[in-house]
C-alpha positions as CSV (number, residue, x, y, z in Angstrom):
1,M,0.2,0.4,-0.2
2,D,1.2,3.5,-0.2
3,A,0.9,6.1,2.1
4,I,-0.2,9.4,1.5
5,T,0.4,12.3,3.8
6,L,-2.2,14.4,5.0
7,G,-1.4,17.2,7.2
8,G,1.0,15.1,9.3
9,E,-1.2,12.0,9.4
10,T,-1.5,8.9,6.8
11,I,-4.0,7.7,4.8
12,Q,-3.6,4.6,2.6
13,C,-3.9,3.8,-1.2
14,R,-4.6,0.4,-2.5
15,S,-2.1,0.0,-5.2
16,A,-3.7,-3.2,-6.3
17,A,-7.3,-1.8,-6.7
18,D,-6.0,1.6,-7.4
19,H,-8.5,3.1,-5.1
20,F,-7.7,5.7,-2.4
21,Q,-8.9,4.8,1.2
22,S,-9.0,7.1,4.3
23,A,-7.4,5.5,7.6
24,D,-10.8,5.0,8.6
25,E,-11.3,2.7,5.1
26,H,-13.7,5.1,4.0
27,L,-13.6,4.4,0.2
28,F,-13.4,7.4,-2.4
29,T,-15.5,5.9,-4.6
30,G,-13.7,6.2,-8.1
31,G,-10.3,7.0,-7.1
32,A,-7.5,5.9,-9.1
33,R,-3.8,6.3,-9.6
34,V,-2.9,8.0,-12.4
35,R,0.1,9.3,-14.2
36,L,1.0,13.2,-14.8
37,A,2.5,14.1,-17.7
38,P,5.2,17.4,-17.7
39,G,3.0,20.0,-19.0
40,A,-0.2,18.7,-18.3
41,M,-3.1,21.0,-16.5
42,L,-5.1,19.2,-14.1
43,N,-9.1,18.9,-14.3
44,S,-10.4,21.3,-11.5
45,G,-13.4,18.9,-11.0
46,D,-10.8,16.4,-9.2
47,I,-8.7,16.5,-6.3
48,F,-5.5,15.2,-6.7
49,F,-2.4,13.4,-4.2
50,P,0.1,13.8,-5.4
51,L,3.0,10.9,-5.0
52,D,6.2,11.7,-6.8
53,A,4.7,14.2,-9.3
54,V,5.8,17.9,-8.6
55,L,3.2,20.8,-9.6
56,A,2.9,24.7,-9.7
57,L,-0.2,26.1,-8.3
58,C,-1.3,29.2,-10.1
59,M,-3.8,32.3,-9.6
60,R,-4.6,34.6,-12.2
61,Q,-5.6,38.4,-12.1
62,E,-6.7,40.2,-15.1
63,Q,-4.0,39.0,-17.5
64,A,-1.3,37.9,-15.2
65,R,-0.2,34.8,-13.6
66,F,1.8,33.9,-10.9
67,Q,2.7,31.0,-8.9
68,I,2.0,31.0,-5.4
69,G,3.0,27.9,-4.5
70,L,4.5,24.1,-5.0
71,A,2.6,20.9,-4.7
72,G,4.2,17.3,-4.5
73,K,3.7,14.4,-1.9
74,G,1.7,15.1,1.3
75,D,0.0,18.1,-0.5
76,I,-3.5,18.1,-2.2
77,V,-4.3,19.8,-5.2
78,G,-7.8,21.5,-5.4
79,I,-9.1,20.9,-2.0
80,H,-9.4,24.7,-1.4
81,R,-12.2,25.3,-3.4
82,L,-14.1,22.3,-2.1
83,L,-13.9,23.4,1.9
84,L,-13.2,27.1,1.4
85,P,-16.3,28.8,-0.3
86,G,-15.2,31.8,-2.1
87,F,-11.5,30.8,-2.4
88,P,-9.9,32.0,-5.8
89,A,-9.1,29.5,-8.5
90,V,-6.0,28.0,-8.5
91,T,-4.6,26.2,-11.9
92,A,-2.4,22.7,-11.3
93,R,0.5,22.9,-14.1
94,V,2.8,19.4,-13.9
95,L,6.2,20.6,-13.7
96,S,8.0,17.2,-13.2
97,G,5.9,14.6,-14.2
98,G,5.0,11.2,-11.7
99,S,2.3,9.9,-10.5
100,A,-0.9,10.8,-8.5
101,V,-3.9,9.7,-6.8
102,R,-7.0,11.1,-8.4
103,V,-10.3,11.1,-6.8
104,P,-13.7,13.3,-8.3
105,A,-14.2,16.2,-5.5
106,D,-17.9,15.2,-5.2
107,A,-16.5,11.9,-4.1
108,I,-14.4,13.5,-1.4
109,F,-17.0,15.8,-0.3
110,R,-19.6,13.0,0.4
111,A,-16.8,10.6,2.2
112,S,-16.1,14.1,4.4
113,K,-19.6,14.1,5.5
114,V,-19.1,10.7,6.4
115,D,-16.2,10.8,8.8
116,H,-16.0,14.0,10.2
117,S,-12.5,13.3,11.6
118,L,-11.4,13.4,7.8
119,H,-13.5,16.8,7.1
120,E,-11.2,17.9,9.9
121,R,-8.1,16.9,9.1
122,L,-8.7,18.1,5.3
123,L,-10.0,21.5,6.8
124,R,-6.8,21.9,8.7
125,Y,-4.8,21.0,5.3
126,A,-6.7,23.5,3.7
127,F,-6.4,26.4,6.3
128,R,-2.5,25.9,6.9
129,S,-1.3,26.0,3.6
130,T,-3.5,29.0,2.6
131,A,-1.3,30.4,5.4
132,G,1.6,29.2,3.6
133,F,0.7,30.8,0.3
134,L,0.0,34.1,2.0
135,A,3.1,33.8,4.0
136,E,5.5,33.2,0.5
137,A,3.5,36.1,-0.7
138,A,4.5,38.7,1.8
139,L,7.9,37.4,1.6
140,Q,8.0,37.7,-2.3
141,A,7.2,41.4,-2.1
142,T,10.4,41.9,-0.5
143,L,12.5,40.3,-2.9
144,M,14.4,41.9,-5.9
145,I,13.9,39.9,-9.4
146,E,17.5,37.8,-9.0
147,E,16.3,36.7,-5.3
148,R,12.7,35.7,-6.5
149,V,14.7,33.6,-9.2
150,A,17.2,32.4,-7.2
151,R,14.4,31.3,-4.5
152,W,12.0,29.5,-7.6
153,I,15.6,27.3,-8.4
154,A,16.1,26.5,-5.1
155,L,12.6,25.5,-4.1
156,Y,12.0,23.9,-7.1
157,G,15.3,21.8,-7.2
158,K,14.8,20.7,-3.4
159,A,11.1,19.6,-4.5
160,V,12.6,17.5,-7.1
161,Q,15.7,16.4,-5.7
162,R,17.7,17.5,-8.5
163,D,20.4,20.0,-9.6
164,D,20.1,20.1,-13.4
165,L,16.2,21.2,-14.1
166,A,14.4,21.5,-17.2
167,I,12.4,24.9,-17.4
168,T,12.7,28.0,-20.1
169,H,12.9,31.6,-19.4
170,R,9.3,32.0,-20.6
171,E,8.0,29.2,-18.3
172,L,9.5,31.0,-15.8
173,A,8.5,34.4,-16.1
174,E,4.9,33.0,-16.3
175,L,5.3,31.0,-12.8
176,L,6.8,34.5,-11.5
177,G,4.3,37.0,-13.1
178,V,7.1,38.8,-14.0
179,R,8.6,40.1,-17.8
180,R,10.6,37.3,-19.7
181,S,13.2,40.0,-20.3
182,G,13.6,40.3,-16.5
183,V,14.0,36.7,-15.9
184,T,16.3,36.7,-18.3
185,V,18.7,39.3,-16.6
186,A,18.1,37.6,-13.2
187,L,19.4,34.5,-14.7
188,H,22.8,36.6,-16.3
189,V,23.3,37.6,-12.7
190,L,22.9,34.6,-11.1
191,E,25.1,32.9,-13.8
192,G,27.9,35.2,-13.9
193,E,28.4,34.6,-10.1
194,R,28.7,31.0,-10.9
195,I,25.8,30.1,-9.0
196,I,24.2,28.6,-11.8
197,R,24.2,27.6,-15.8
198,S,21.8,28.7,-17.9
199,R,21.8,26.2,-21.1
200,R,18.7,26.2,-23.3
201,G,15.5,25.1,-21.5
202,R,17.9,23.9,-18.4
203,L,19.1,25.5,-15.6
204,Q,22.5,23.8,-13.5
205,V,23.0,24.8,-9.8
206,L,26.4,25.2,-9.4
207,D,26.7,26.3,-5.2
208,R,23.4,25.5,-4.0
209,D,24.4,27.4,-0.8
210,R,24.7,30.4,-2.5
211,L,21.6,29.8,-4.5
212,H,19.5,29.4,-1.2
213,A,21.3,32.3,0.7
214,T,20.5,34.6,-2.6
215,G,16.7,33.0,-2.5
216,R,16.5,33.8,1.2
217,C,15.3,30.2,1.6
218,G,16.9,29.9,4.8
219,D,14.3,33.1,5.9
220,A,11.7,31.6,8.8
221,V,8.2,33.0,8.2
222,L,6.2,33.5,11.2
223,R,2.0,35.1,11.0
224,G,2.7,35.4,7.1
225,K,5.3,38.2,7.6
226,P,8.7,38.0,6.0
227,A,11.4,36.6,9.0
228,N,13.7,40.3,8.6
229,V,10.1,41.7,9.7
230,V,9.9,39.3,12.6
231,R,13.5,40.2,13.7
232,K,12.9,43.6,13.7
233,E,9.8,43.3,15.8
234,T,11.3,40.2,18.2
235,A,14.3,43.3,19.2
236,H,11.4,45.7,19.1
237,V,9.8,43.7,21.7
238,E,13.5,42.5,23.8
239,A,14.4,46.4,23.6
């Protein structure tokens, strides 16, 4: 059986029957293990539990689309609109192909009505991940373009456990919601400092520590605020 982490708890997937079940053995009718191809956009009518695929979660504002987070093993894609009425539409695009458990949204909804513990765990995940989206947005607002690019490369590299990444300048610009020319300049800066090497359609990390430092990947986030703001507030209180 494949284990899927749900907010720190484990739910089981019976691979033989390709059915997804909760720890309390409530069957999600129609749940199946599927293969997600790179570049695919997920059906908004289904809920996905990635097993080894990595997805970009994006929102759209007028003509701009921008990434609000990455989803991988342990995440639930599509649960926010189901449990949080009025939550903005989020699209999910497969960055690194792999497998996932796909369950129709109405099956999740019915099962959560029967299993109140399951409903609470799903809701906790939805609230916690939303807080993460807001915290990341707050931090991103403080970063310069080369820092944002470095942060994306570092976080995506960590998600896929690789230093050689398949991504074009155009795709990266779309995910960050910035101009392609800005991404190209930022990559040239990082390459000039020998932090990465940029090739056609690929990026190679040369110095992971400096990449993480440039992208401020060590910054903790508290209550949705960037770490530098938290540190200033803490210093003020201690004084």
